[in-house]
N, CA, C and O atoms as CSV, one atom per row, in Angstrom:
chain,resi,resn,atom,element,x,y,z
A,1,UNK,N,N,-103.078,49.769,77.403
A,1,UNK,CA,C,-103.363,48.375,76.631
A,1,UNK,C,C,-101.809,47.939,76.248
A,1,UNK,O,O,-101.056,48.763,75.728
A,2,UNK,N,N,-101.462,46.841,76.486
A,2,UNK,CA,C,-100.879,45.800,75.973
A,2,UNK,C,C,-100.489,45.780,74.461
A,2,UNK,O,O,-101.337,45.459,73.628
A,3,UNK,N,N,-99.112,46.146,74.063
A,3,UNK,CA,C,-98.977,45.978,72.563
A,3,UNK,C,C,-98.088,44.747,72.293
A,3,UNK,O,O,-97.015,44.814,72.892
A,4,UNK,N,N,-98.257,43.670,71.563
A,4,UNK,CA,C,-97.583,42.719,71.316
A,4,UNK,C,C,-96.832,42.945,70.270
A,4,UNK,O,O,-97.444,43.539,69.382
A,5,UNK,N,N,-95.503,42.648,69.981
A,5,UNK,CA,C,-94.620,43.214,68.637
A,5,UNK,C,C,-94.991,41.714,67.819
A,5,UNK,O,O,-94.581,41.585,66.666
A,6,UNK,N,N,-95.628,40.811,68.344
A,6,UNK,CA,C,-95.952,39.811,67.367
A,6,UNK,C,C,-97.237,40.037,66.793
A,6,UNK,O,O,-97.554,39.202,65.945
A,7,UNK,N,N,-97.944,40.811,66.994
A,7,UNK,CA,C,-99.325,41.030,66.566
A,7,UNK,C,C,-99.442,41.257,65.136
A,7,UNK,O,O,-100.337,40.746,64.463
A,8,UNK,N,N,-98.377,42.161,64.585
A,8,UNK,CA,C,-98.453,42.330,63.083
A,8,UNK,C,C,-98.145,41.044,62.271
A,8,UNK,O,O,-98.669,40.794,61.185
A,9,UNK,N,N,-97.148,40.169,62.971
A,9,UNK,CA,C,-96.319,39.139,62.485
A,9,UNK,C,C,-97.434,38.232,62.305
A,9,UNK,O,O,-97.640,37.877,61.144
A,10,UNK,N,N,-98.289,37.729,63.321
A,10,UNK,CA,C,-99.321,37.006,63.344
A,10,UNK,C,C,-100.488,36.957,62.325
A,10,UNK,O,O,-101.046,35.936,61.923
A,11,UNK,N,N,-100.832,38.566,61.885
A,11,UNK,CA,C,-101.671,38.919,61.124
A,11,UNK,C,C,-101.043,38.364,59.658
A,11,UNK,O,O,-101.638,37.713,58.799
A,12,UNK,N,N,-99.890,38.752,59.656
A,12,UNK,CA,C,-99.176,38.510,58.388
A,12,UNK,C,C,-98.997,37.177,57.799
A,12,UNK,O,O,-98.892,36.920,56.599
A,13,UNK,N,N,-98.969,36.142,59.055
A,13,UNK,CA,C,-98.607,34.696,58.658
A,13,UNK,C,C,-100.208,34.478,58.506
A,13,UNK,O,O,-100.437,33.633,57.640
A,14,UNK,N,N,-101.264,34.956,59.050
A,14,UNK,CA,C,-102.552,34.462,58.770
A,14,UNK,C,C,-102.916,34.874,57.049
A,14,UNK,O,O,-103.291,34.092,56.176
A,15,UNK,N,N,-102.758,35.800,56.974
A,15,UNK,CA,C,-102.864,36.308,55.555
A,15,UNK,C,C,-101.831,35.349,54.595
A,15,UNK,O,O,-102.329,34.819,53.602
A,16,UNK,N,N,-100.836,35.200,54.806
A,16,UNK,CA,C,-99.960,34.474,54.022
A,16,UNK,C,C,-100.736,32.856,54.098
A,16,UNK,O,O,-100.802,32.206,53.054
A,17,UNK,N,N,-101.210,32.378,55.186
A,17,UNK,CA,C,-101.859,30.931,55.137
A,17,UNK,C,C,-103.055,31.093,54.425
A,17,UNK,O,O,-103.621,30.045,54.116
A,18,UNK,N,N,-103.631,32.251,54.056
A,18,UNK,CA,C,-104.896,32.221,53.391
A,18,UNK,C,C,-104.564,32.206,51.806
A,18,UNK,O,O,-105.168,31.545,50.961
A,19,UNK,N,N,-103.481,33.072,51.592
A,19,UNK,CA,C,-103.327,32.892,50.091
A,19,UNK,C,C,-102.771,31.945,49.500
A,19,UNK,O,O,-102.911,31.758,48.291
A,20,UNK,N,N,-101.883,31.026,50.449
A,20,UNK,CA,C,-101.230,29.782,50.087
A,20,UNK,C,C,-102.464,28.931,49.843
A,20,UNK,O,O,-102.454,28.228,48.833
A,21,UNK,N,N,-103.505,28.904,50.624
A,21,UNK,CA,C,-104.729,28.295,50.558
A,21,UNK,C,C,-105.084,28.761,49.351
A,21,UNK,O,O,-104.721,27.920,48.529
A,22,UNK,N,N,-105.681,29.797,48.743
A,22,UNK,CA,C,-106.232,30.140,48.008
A,22,UNK,C,C,-105.297,29.410,46.534
A,22,UNK,O,O,-105.862,28.776,45.643
A,23,UNK,N,N,-103.889,29.676,46.577
A,23,UNK,CA,C,-103.482,29.489,45.526
A,23,UNK,C,C,-103.153,27.907,45.771
A,23,UNK,O,O,-102.401,27.380,44.951
A,24,UNK,N,N,-103.424,27.486,46.341
A,24,UNK,CA,C,-103.362,26.010,46.517
A,24,UNK,C,C,-101.606,25.376,46.451
A,24,UNK,O,O,-101.168,24.377,45.881
A,25,UNK,N,N,-101.114,26.104,47.029
A,25,UNK,CA,C,-99.612,25.931,47.142
A,25,UNK,C,C,-99.605,24.515,48.191
A,25,UNK,O,O,-100.257,24.377,49.226
A,26,UNK,N,N,-98.746,23.634,47.620
A,26,UNK,CA,C,-98.390,22.528,48.734
A,26,UNK,C,C,-97.412,22.726,49.745
A,26,UNK,O,O,-96.249,22.915,49.389
A,27,UNK,N,N,-97.665,22.714,50.791
A,27,UNK,CA,C,-97.186,22.812,52.188
A,27,UNK,C,C,-97.152,21.521,53.109
A,27,UNK,O,O,-98.169,20.834,53.008
A,28,UNK,N,N,-96.291,21.105,53.892
A,28,UNK,CA,C,-96.315,20.110,54.599
A,28,UNK,C,C,-97.195,20.228,55.961
A,28,UNK,O,O,-96.877,19.853,57.090
A,29,UNK,N,N,-98.421,20.871,55.522
A,29,UNK,CA,C,-99.558,21.176,56.865
A,29,UNK,C,C,-99.728,19.650,57.328
A,29,UNK,O,O,-99.880,19.607,58.549
A,30,UNK,N,N,-99.746,18.588,56.821
A,30,UNK,CA,C,-99.994,17.334,57.621
A,30,UNK,C,C,-99.114,17.053,58.331
A,30,UNK,O,O,-99.519,16.490,59.347
A,31,UNK,N,N,-97.742,17.218,58.268
A,31,UNK,CA,C,-96.596,16.696,58.523
A,31,UNK,C,C,-96.466,17.117,60.287
A,31,UNK,O,O,-96.424,18.323,60.530
A,32,UNK,N,N,-96.416,16.333,61.244
A,32,UNK,CA,C,-96.378,16.569,62.389
A,32,UNK,C,C,-94.994,16.229,63.084
A,32,UNK,O,O,-94.412,15.153,62.953
A,33,UNK,N,N,-94.525,17.364,63.887
A,33,UNK,CA,C,-93.141,17.100,64.734
A,33,UNK,C,C,-93.125,15.976,65.511
A,33,UNK,O,O,-93.972,15.968,66.404
A,34,UNK,N,N,-92.278,14.856,65.415
A,34,UNK,CA,C,-92.358,13.765,66.360
A,34,UNK,C,C,-92.266,14.171,67.772
A,34,UNK,O,O,-92.881,13.390,68.497
A,35,UNK,N,N,-91.732,15.078,68.354
A,35,UNK,CA,C,-90.936,15.695,69.641
A,35,UNK,C,C,-92.224,16.508,69.962
A,35,UNK,O,O,-92.938,15.956,70.800
A,36,UNK,N,N,-92.527,17.298,69.643
A,36,UNK,CA,C,-93.484,18.235,70.181
A,36,UNK,C,C,-95.174,18.238,69.610
A,36,UNK,O,O,-96.153,18.798,70.104
A,37,UNK,N,N,-95.075,17.506,68.565
A,37,UNK,CA,C,-96.458,17.532,67.880
A,37,UNK,C,C,-97.022,18.746,66.927
A,37,UNK,O,O,-98.100,18.718,66.334
A,38,UNK,N,N,-96.045,19.843,66.903
A,38,UNK,CA,C,-96.323,20.938,66.132
A,38,UNK,C,C,-96.855,20.744,64.633
A,38,UNK,O,O,-96.450,19.695,64.132
A,39,UNK,N,N,-97.418,21.282,64.064
A,39,UNK,CA,C,-97.811,21.274,62.288
A,39,UNK,C,C,-97.488,22.544,61.932
A,39,UNK,O,O,-97.548,23.503,62.701
A,40,UNK,N,N,-97.145,22.586,60.789
A,40,UNK,CA,C,-96.986,24.002,60.005
A,40,UNK,C,C,-98.084,24.681,60.345
A,40,UNK,O,O,-97.859,25.735,60.942
A,41,UNK,N,N,-99.278,24.389,60.139
A,41,UNK,CA,C,-100.542,24.918,60.442
A,41,UNK,C,C,-100.610,25.909,61.559
A,41,UNK,O,O,-100.925,27.099,61.530
A,42,UNK,N,N,-100.129,24.904,62.857
A,42,UNK,CA,C,-100.087,25.906,63.907
A,42,UNK,C,C,-98.977,26.907,63.554
A,42,UNK,O,O,-99.379,28.067,63.655
A,43,UNK,N,N,-97.562,26.781,63.127
A,43,UNK,CA,C,-96.777,27.957,63.139
A,43,UNK,C,C,-97.659,29.248,62.169
A,43,UNK,O,O,-97.624,30.449,62.437
A,44,UNK,N,N,-98.261,28.746,61.252
A,44,UNK,CA,C,-99.103,29.771,60.772
A,44,UNK,C,C,-100.081,30.509,61.299
A,44,UNK,O,O,-100.606,31.525,60.843
A,45,UNK,N,N,-100.382,29.686,62.709
A,45,UNK,CA,C,-101.515,30.561,63.321
A,45,UNK,C,C,-100.916,31.353,64.255
A,45,UNK,O,O,-101.337,32.438,64.655
A,46,UNK,N,N,-99.770,30.697,64.646
A,46,UNK,CA,C,-99.110,31.385,66.232
A,46,UNK,C,C,-97.893,32.266,65.789
A,46,UNK,O,O,-97.849,33.422,66.211
A,47,UNK,N,N,-96.947,31.822,65.005
A,47,UNK,CA,C,-95.859,32.225,64.405
A,47,UNK,C,C,-94.591,31.730,64.974
A,47,UNK,O,O,-93.460,32.171,64.773
A,48,UNK,N,N,-94.920,30.844,65.640
A,48,UNK,CA,C,-94.146,30.051,66.932
A,48,UNK,C,C,-93.796,28.500,66.221
A,48,UNK,O,O,-94.596,27.894,65.508
A,49,UNK,N,N,-92.666,28.101,66.522
A,49,UNK,CA,C,-92.212,26.653,66.153
A,49,UNK,C,C,-92.358,26.087,67.529
A,49,UNK,O,O,-92.463,26.869,68.474
A,50,UNK,N,N,-92.373,24.829,67.719
A,50,UNK,CA,C,-92.495,24.099,69.074
A,50,UNK,C,C,-91.329,23.797,69.727
A,50,UNK,O,O,-91.194,23.857,70.950
A,51,UNK,N,N,-90.412,23.447,68.878
A,51,UNK,CA,C,-88.861,23.107,69.345
A,51,UNK,C,C,-87.923,22.998,68.554
A,51,UNK,O,O,-88.157,23.526,67.467
A,52,UNK,N,N,-86.801,22.456,68.665
A,52,UNK,CA,C,-85.636,22.565,67.884
A,52,UNK,C,C,-85.733,21.615,66.509
A,52,UNK,O,O,-85.132,21.845,65.460
A,53,UNK,N,N,-86.480,20.687,66.724
A,53,UNK,CA,C,-86.750,19.800,65.828
A,53,UNK,C,C,-87.643,20.269,64.345
A,53,UNK,O,O,-87.653,19.873,63.180
A,54,UNK,N,N,-88.292,21.238,65.064
A,54,UNK,CA,C,-89.298,21.739,64.004
A,54,UNK,C,C,-88.777,22.375,63.133
A,54,UNK,O,O,-89.284,22.314,62.013
A,55,UNK,N,N,-87.602,23.191,63.347
A,55,UNK,CA,C,-86.653,23.850,62.497
A,55,UNK,C,C,-86.074,23.025,61.415
A,55,UNK,O,O,-85.900,23.499,60.292
A,56,UNK,N,N,-85.780,21.848,61.707
A,56,UNK,CA,C,-85.189,20.964,60.869
A,56,UNK,C,C,-86.451,20.445,59.871
A,56,UNK,O,O,-86.481,20.489,58.641
A,57,UNK,N,N,-87.196,20.082,60.541
A,57,UNK,CA,C,-88.472,19.400,60.023
A,57,UNK,C,C,-89.149,20.487,59.027
A,57,UNK,O,O,-89.325,20.065,57.884
A,58,UNK,N,N,-89.500,21.642,59.247
A,58,UNK,CA,C,-89.955,22.603,58.528
A,58,UNK,C,C,-89.183,23.402,57.839
A,58,UNK,O,O,-89.729,24.220,57.099
A,59,UNK,N,N,-88.067,23.361,57.904
A,59,UNK,CA,C,-87.180,24.185,57.140
A,59,UNK,C,C,-87.249,24.774,56.005
A,59,UNK,O,O,-86.963,25.971,55.981
A,60,UNK,N,N,-87.626,24.130,54.824
A,60,UNK,CA,C,-87.753,24.615,53.599
A,60,UNK,C,C,-88.805,25.388,53.538
A,60,UNK,O,O,-88.644,26.525,53.095
A,61,UNK,N,N,-90.270,24.911,54.011
A,61,UNK,CA,C,-91.481,25.848,54.414
A,61,UNK,C,C,-91.296,26.980,54.961
A,61,UNK,O,O,-91.722,28.033,54.485
A,62,UNK,N,N,-90.654,26.886,55.999
A,62,UNK,CA,C,-90.363,28.448,57.054
A,62,UNK,C,C,-89.559,29.178,56.146
A,62,UNK,O,O,-89.837,30.377,56.130
A,63,UNK,N,N,-88.528,28.781,55.286
A,63,UNK,CA,C,-87.528,29.567,54.730
A,63,UNK,C,C,-88.198,30.248,53.512
A,63,UNK,O,O,-88.009,31.426,53.207
A,64,UNK,N,N,-89.039,29.341,52.812
A,64,UNK,CA,C,-89.890,30.094,51.918
A,64,UNK,C,C,-90.685,31.042,52.080
A,64,UNK,O,O,-90.748,32.021,51.337
A,65,UNK,N,N,-91.596,30.782,53.395
A,65,UNK,CA,C,-92.469,31.897,54.011
A,65,UNK,C,C,-91.560,33.196,54.549
A,65,UNK,O,O,-92.008,34.343,54.530
A,66,UNK,N,N,-90.480,32.925,54.937
A,66,UNK,CA,C,-89.548,34.155,55.261
A,66,UNK,C,C,-89.189,34.862,54.203
A,66,UNK,O,O,-88.957,36.066,54.317
A,67,UNK,N,N,-89.077,34.115,52.840
A,67,UNK,CA,C,-88.450,34.738,51.941
A,67,UNK,C,C,-89.839,35.695,51.373
A,67,UNK,O,O,-89.692,36.901,51.175
A,68,UNK,N,N,-90.859,35.171,51.197
A,68,UNK,CA,C,-92.064,35.858,50.805
A,68,UNK,C,C,-92.407,36.788,51.919
A,68,UNK,O,O,-93.102,37.771,51.665
A,69,UNK,N,N,-92.080,36.616,52.851
A,69,UNK,CA,C,-92.504,37.705,53.830
A,69,UNK,C,C,-91.788,39.141,54.119
A,69,UNK,O,O,-92.315,40.207,54.439
A,70,UNK,N,N,-90.314,38.799,53.886
A,70,UNK,CA,C,-89.228,39.861,53.947
A,70,UNK,C,C,-88.259,39.960,52.644
A,70,UNK,O,O,-87.240,40.650,52.676
A,71,UNK,N,N,-88.658,39.208,51.478
A,71,UNK,CA,C,-87.998,39.356,50.269
A,71,UNK,C,C,-86.439,38.976,50.513
A,71,UNK,O,O,-85.627,39.405,49.694
A,72,UNK,N,N,-86.055,38.311,51.437
A,72,UNK,CA,C,-84.883,38.367,51.795
A,72,UNK,C,C,-84.657,36.618,52.664
A,72,UNK,O,O,-85.585,35.983,53.166
A,73,UNK,N,N,-83.634,36.308,52.635
A,73,UNK,CA,C,-83.257,34.917,53.310
A,73,UNK,C,C,-82.609,35.531,55.036
A,73,UNK,O,O,-82.795,35.116,56.180
A,74,UNK,N,N,-81.836,36.645,54.482
A,74,UNK,CA,C,-80.990,37.037,55.525
A,74,UNK,C,C,-80.954,38.311,56.000
A,74,UNK,O,O,-80.833,39.065,55.034
A,75,UNK,N,N,-80.994,38.818,56.861
A,75,UNK,CA,C,-81.110,40.496,57.384
A,75,UNK,C,C,-80.191,41.031,56.499
A,75,UNK,O,O,-79.147,40.489,56.134
A,76,UNK,N,N,-80.666,42.250,56.123
A,76,UNK,CA,C,-79.880,43.029,54.792
A,76,UNK,C,C,-80.102,44.551,55.438
A,76,UNK,O,O,-79.739,45.526,54.780
A,77,UNK,N,N,-80.684,44.709,56.691
A,77,UNK,CA,C,-80.423,46.211,57.133
A,77,UNK,C,C,-79.411,46.819,57.529
A,77,UNK,O,O,-78.332,46.231,57.463
A,78,UNK,N,N,-79.472,48.151,58.044
A,78,UNK,CA,C,-78.440,49.117,58.201
A,78,UNK,C,C,-77.970,48.549,59.570
A,78,UNK,O,O,-78.656,47.892,60.352
A,79,UNK,N,N,-76.552,48.960,59.726
A,79,UNK,CA,C,-75.804,48.680,60.765
A,79,UNK,C,C,-76.150,50.161,61.416
A,79,UNK,O,O,-76.244,51.146,60.683
A,80,UNK,N,N,-76.358,50.256,63.037
A,80,UNK,CA,C,-76.210,51.384,63.864
A,80,UNK,C,C,-74.846,52.292,63.397
A,80,UNK,O,O,-73.747,51.750,63.272
A,81,UNK,N,N,-75.077,53.850,63.140
A,81,UNK,CA,C,-73.942,54.530,62.595
A,81,UNK,C,C,-72.960,54.453,63.526
A,81,UNK,O,O,-71.859,54.586,62.992
A,82,UNK,N,N,-72.882,54.230,65.159
A,82,UNK,CA,C,-71.523,54.117,65.687
A,82,UNK,C,C,-71.057,52.709,65.395
A,82,UNK,O,O,-69.831,52.748,65.291
A,83,UNK,N,N,-71.514,51.480,65.219
A,83,UNK,CA,C,-70.986,50.302,64.767
A,83,UNK,C,C,-70.581,50.731,63.559
A,83,UNK,O,O,-69.364,50.557,63.486
A,84,UNK,N,N,-70.993,51.184,62.623
A,84,UNK,CA,C,-70.699,51.161,61.230
A,84,UNK,C,C,-69.530,52.102,61.210
A,84,UNK,O,O,-68.638,51.690,60.468
A,85,UNK,N,N,-69.270,53.228,61.795
A,85,UNK,CA,C,-68.231,54.069,61.986
A,85,UNK,C,C,-67.095,53.219,62.418
A,85,UNK,O,O,-66.106,53.120,61.693
A,86,UNK,N,N,-67.182,52.535,63.672
A,86,UNK,CA,C,-66.049,51.778,64.078
A,86,UNK,C,C,-65.627,50.670,62.761
A,86,UNK,O,O,-64.495,50.742,62.283
A,87,UNK,N,N,-66.290,50.000,62.410
A,87,UNK,CA,C,-65.905,49.199,61.486
A,87,UNK,C,C,-65.266,49.687,60.286
A,87,UNK,O,O,-64.431,49.056,59.638
A,88,UNK,N,N,-65.780,51.062,59.972
A,88,UNK,CA,C,-64.787,51.763,58.604
A,88,UNK,C,C,-63.610,52.035,59.270
A,88,UNK,O,O,-62.576,51.836,58.632
A,89,UNK,N,N,-63.493,52.573,60.762
A,89,UNK,CA,C,-62.072,53.223,60.778
A,89,UNK,C,C,-61.360,52.017,61.169
A,89,UNK,O,O,-60.141,52.139,61.055
A,90,UNK,N,N,-61.789,50.807,61.629
A,90,UNK,CA,C,-60.972,49.480,61.973
A,90,UNK,C,C,-60.592,48.864,60.329
A,90,UNK,O,O,-59.629,48.101,60.248
A,91,UNK,N,N,-61.175,49.129,59.367
A,91,UNK,CA,C,-60.982,48.707,58.120
A,91,UNK,C,C,-59.840,49.611,57.630
A,91,UNK,O,O,-58.940,49.120,56.948
A,92,UNK,N,N,-59.847,50.897,57.948
A,92,UNK,CA,C,-58.722,51.710,57.661
A,92,UNK,C,C,-57.723,51.847,58.253
A,92,UNK,O,O,-56.800,52.440,57.696
A,93,UNK,N,N,-57.572,51.366,59.529
A,93,UNK,CA,C,-56.515,51.123,60.258
A,93,UNK,C,C,-55.764,49.784,59.768
A,93,UNK,O,O,-54.536,49.695,59.744
A,94,UNK,N,N,-56.624,48.774,59.388
A,94,UNK,CA,C,-55.919,47.574,58.734
A,94,UNK,C,C,-55.212,47.777,57.280
A,94,UNK,O,O,-54.268,47.076,56.916
A,95,UNK,N,N,-55.700,48.673,56.603
A,95,UNK,CA,C,-55.299,49.138,55.358
A,95,UNK,C,C,-53.801,49.685,55.765
A,95,UNK,O,O,-52.754,49.134,55.425
A,96,UNK,N,N,-53.892,50.712,56.451
A,96,UNK,CA,C,-52.666,51.564,56.990
A,96,UNK,C,C,-51.636,50.745,57.656
A,96,UNK,O,O,-50.456,51.096,57.633
A,97,UNK,N,N,-51.996,49.761,58.197
A,97,UNK,CA,C,-50.936,48.687,58.828
A,97,UNK,C,C,-50.264,48.083,57.536
A,97,UNK,O,O,-49.035,48.116,57.484
A,98,UNK,N,N,-50.799,47.668,56.744
A,98,UNK,CA,C,-50.414,47.177,55.579
A,98,UNK,C,C,-49.543,47.807,54.939
A,98,UNK,O,O,-48.401,47.402,54.720
A,99,UNK,N,N,-50.080,48.993,54.541
A,99,UNK,CA,C,-49.224,50.146,53.855
A,99,UNK,C,C,-47.619,50.348,54.716
A,99,UNK,O,O,-46.508,50.142,54.228
A,100,UNK,N,N,-47.893,50.737,55.901
A,100,UNK,CA,C,-46.795,50.681,56.829
A,100,UNK,C,C,-45.771,49.642,56.658
A,100,UNK,O,O,-44.568,49.771,56.431
A,101,UNK,N,N,-46.479,48.596,56.810
A,101,UNK,CA,C,-45.162,47.215,56.966
A,101,UNK,C,C,-44.655,47.248,55.535
A,101,UNK,O,O,-43.483,46.889,55.425
A,102,UNK,N,N,-45.338,47.632,54.300
A,102,UNK,CA,C,-44.907,47.629,52.765
A,102,UNK,C,C,-43.683,48.759,52.998
A,102,UNK,O,O,-42.499,48.497,52.786
A,103,UNK,N,N,-44.240,50.240,53.537
A,103,UNK,CA,C,-43.079,51.254,53.524
A,103,UNK,C,C,-41.961,50.827,54.328
A,103,UNK,O,O,-40.868,51.223,53.921
A,104,UNK,N,N,-41.964,50.098,55.396
A,104,UNK,CA,C,-40.824,49.601,56.292
A,104,UNK,C,C,-40.020,48.680,55.508
A,104,UNK,O,O,-38.792,48.739,55.558
A,105,UNK,N,N,-40.830,47.564,54.556
A,105,UNK,CA,C,-40.260,46.811,54.105
A,105,UNK,C,C,-39.205,47.412,53.167
A,105,UNK,O,O,-38.033,47.035,53.184
A,106,UNK,N,N,-39.782,48.589,52.156
A,106,UNK,CA,C,-39.100,49.161,51.292
A,106,UNK,C,C,-38.053,50.344,51.773
A,106,UNK,O,O,-37.389,51.040,51.005
A,107,UNK,N,N,-38.053,50.416,53.146
A,107,UNK,CA,C,-36.988,51.169,53.790
A,107,UNK,C,C,-37.294,52.556,53.688
A,107,UNK,O,O,-36.535,53.511,53.850
A,108,UNK,N,N,-38.602,52.543,53.378
A,108,UNK,CA,C,-39.187,54.274,53.597
A,108,UNK,C,C,-39.735,54.553,54.842
A,108,UNK,O,O,-40.935,54.421,55.084
A,109,UNK,N,N,-38.784,54.989,55.757
A,109,UNK,CA,C,-39.142,55.284,57.328
A,109,UNK,C,C,-39.834,56.449,57.420
A,109,UNK,O,O,-40.627,56.658,58.338
A,110,UNK,N,N,-39.573,57.339,56.430
A,110,UNK,CA,C,-40.306,58.540,56.694
A,110,UNK,C,C,-41.941,58.240,56.652
A,110,UNK,O,O,-42.766,58.388,57.554
A,111,UNK,N,N,-42.149,57.689,55.064
A,111,UNK,CA,C,-43.627,57.310,55.199
A,111,UNK,C,C,-44.134,56.413,56.199
A,111,UNK,O,O,-45.217,56.664,56.728
A,112,UNK,N,N,-43.476,55.401,56.513
A,112,UNK,CA,C,-43.749,54.508,57.475
A,112,UNK,C,C,-44.245,55.302,58.978
A,112,UNK,O,O,-45.216,54.999,59.670
A,113,UNK,N,N,-43.307,56.332,59.203
A,113,UNK,CA,C,-43.818,56.950,60.475
A,113,UNK,C,C,-44.867,57.742,60.365
A,113,UNK,O,O,-45.557,57.801,61.383
A,114,UNK,N,N,-45.276,58.485,59.295
A,114,UNK,CA,C,-46.373,59.248,59.009
A,114,UNK,C,C,-47.772,58.589,58.915
A,114,UNK,O,O,-48.858,59.110,59.171
A,115,UNK,N,N,-47.471,57.147,58.429
A,115,UNK,CA,C,-48.525,56.330,58.573
A,115,UNK,C,C,-49.068,55.802,59.593
A,115,UNK,O,O,-50.245,55.444,59.630
A,116,UNK,N,N,-47.921,55.666,60.900
A,116,UNK,CA,C,-47.970,55.271,61.855
A,116,UNK,C,C,-48.754,56.169,62.806
A,116,UNK,O,O,-49.507,55.732,63.676
A,117,UNK,N,N,-48.484,57.637,62.540
A,117,UNK,CA,C,-48.870,58.878,63.139
A,117,UNK,C,C,-50.650,58.853,62.652
A,117,UNK,O,O,-51.611,59.064,63.393
A,118,UNK,N,N,-50.660,58.596,61.504
A,118,UNK,CA,C,-52.290,58.497,61.159
A,118,UNK,C,C,-53.112,57.127,61.792
A,118,UNK,O,O,-54.331,57.113,61.962
A,119,UNK,N,N,-52.396,56.229,62.038
A,119,UNK,CA,C,-52.960,55.118,62.633
A,119,UNK,C,C,-53.341,55.438,64.202
A,119,UNK,O,O,-54.437,55.166,64.694
A,120,UNK,N,N,-52.347,56.007,64.843
A,120,UNK,CA,C,-52.380,56.539,66.375
A,120,UNK,C,C,-53.789,57.392,66.299
A,120,UNK,O,O,-54.772,57.136,66.995
A,121,UNK,N,N,-53.717,58.338,65.431
A,121,UNK,CA,C,-54.907,59.648,65.570
A,121,UNK,C,C,-56.366,58.650,65.235
A,121,UNK,O,O,-57.423,58.963,65.783
A,122,UNK,N,N,-56.296,57.401,64.259
A,122,UNK,CA,C,-57.587,56.677,64.009
A,122,UNK,C,C,-58.119,56.054,65.258
A,122,UNK,O,O,-59.251,56.198,65.722
A,123,UNK,N,N,-56.963,55.216,65.814
A,123,UNK,CA,C,-57.297,54.858,66.951
A,123,UNK,C,C,-57.733,55.546,68.248
A,123,UNK,O,O,-58.303,54.928,69.147
A,124,UNK,N,N,-57.434,56.885,68.310
A,124,UNK,CA,C,-58.012,57.675,69.551
A,124,UNK,C,C,-59.411,57.947,69.284
A,124,UNK,O,O,-60.221,58.049,70.205
A,125,UNK,N,N,-59.776,58.085,67.892
A,125,UNK,CA,C,-61.412,58.097,67.519
A,125,UNK,C,C,-62.491,56.914,67.776
A,125,UNK,O,O,-63.720,56.977,67.735
A,126,UNK,N,N,-61.458,55.581,68.115
A,126,UNK,CA,C,-62.401,54.572,68.263
A,126,UNK,C,C,-62.989,54.695,69.630
A,126,UNK,O,O,-63.858,53.905,70.001
């Protein structure tokens, strides 16, 4: 049996449409996209907008629905561990490079050399 990843989203959009109707919230359901003739009600039924102009036309309503659905406007999930670890190492390397430049400017070449060795070791771990 084929499972659509949009099935839950579609069900949730239908529930949201019902709750909006029950609460009598104003949305631009009667507004129609001049390019593809899609209405907001169509989006609530299918989960799809018709064209690029729909995003501009229904921007406020869609953003409000996304916020109601996800409780955020932007993705705030976790990064995969591998990417997160690389980002942490890169950040540490950048901080060490600044410390190395500062040590060299202060003519503390022994410290600069030890920092350089730490940077080399971190780059091996990337």
